[in-house]
C-alpha positions in Angstrom: -114.9 185.2 -2.3 -116.8 188.5 -1.9 -120.1 188.2 -0.1 -123.0 190.6 -0.7 -126.2 190.5 1.2 -129.2 192.7 0.3 -132.3 192.7 2.6 -135.7 194.3 2.2 -138.7 194.7 4.4 -141.4 193.9 1.9 -142.9 191.0 3.7 -141.1 188.2 1.9 -141.5 186.5 -1.5 -144.7 184.4 -1.5 -143.9 180.7 -1.5 -145.8 180.1 -4.8 -143.3 182.5 -6.6 -140.0 181.4 -5.0 -139.1 178.8 -7.7 -139.5 181.3 -10.5 -137.9 184.5 -9.3 -134.8 184.0 -11.4 -136.7 183.0 -14.6 -136.5 185.5 -17.5 -139.8 187.4 -17.9 -141.4 186.2 -14.7 -143.1 189.1 -13.0 -146.0 189.5 -10.5 -146.6 193.1 -11.7 -149.4 194.2 -13.9 -148.9 194.2 -17.7 -146.8 197.2 -18.6 -145.4 197.7 -15.1 -142.5 195.2 -15.1 -140.5 193.2 -17.6 -139.4 190.3 -15.3 -135.8 190.6 -16.4 -134.1 192.2 -13.4 -133.4 189.1 -11.2 -132.8 186.9 -14.3 -130.1 189.3 -15.5 -128.6 189.5 -12.0 -128.5 185.6 -11.9 -126.9 185.4 -15.3 -124.2 187.9 -14.5 -123.3 186.4 -11.0 -123.7 182.7 -11.7 -123.0 182.2 -15.4 -120.6 185.1 -16.2 -118.6 185.2 -12.9 -119.1 181.6 -11.6 -120.6 182.9 -8.4 -123.6 181.9 -6.3 -126.9 183.6 -5.8 -129.7 182.6 -3.5 -132.3 184.1 -1.1 -133.9 183.5 2.3 -137.4 184.6 3.1 -138.5 185.6 6.6 -142.3 185.4 6.1 -144.0 188.7 7.0 -140.6 190.4 7.5 -138.7 190.4 4.2 -136.3 188.7 1.8 -132.5 188.6 1.9 -130.6 188.0 -1.3 -127.1 186.5 -1.0 -124.4 186.7 -3.6 -120.9 185.2 -3.5 -118.4 186.3 -6.2 -114.9 185.0 -6.7 -112.1 187.4 -6.2 -109.5 187.8 -8.9 -106.1 189.3 -8.1 -102.7 189.4 -9.6 -101.0 190.2 -6.4 -99.0 187.3 -4.8 -99.6 188.8 -1.4 -103.3 188.5 -1.6 -104.9 187.0 1.6 -108.2 185.2 1.4 -110.0 187.1 4.0 -113.6 188.2 4.4 -114.1 191.7 5.9 -117.9 192.3 6.2 -119.1 195.8 5.5 -122.7 196.9 6.3 -124.3 199.5 4.1 -127.8 200.8 4.9 -129.6 202.2 1.9 -132.7 204.4 2.1 -133.0 204.8 5.8 
């Protein structure tokens, strides 16, 4: 499996919205400012198309971390099932 973890510092997703974040067309933005399709599409691609997993953890007042696990496909008989974490900082 390939693991991807994305963390923000936006204060965390409010509890009242957590059950709905992957629903198509769910948005907390004003009319005309968001379509509510982004996380629904991500969920569909990772979970339905690639049989992966997608979830998030909230650190209230600090931020949200999204976690994705995707299966690795290989045709190489020498493939080793290893996980080598790589940290990437974006926007610092």
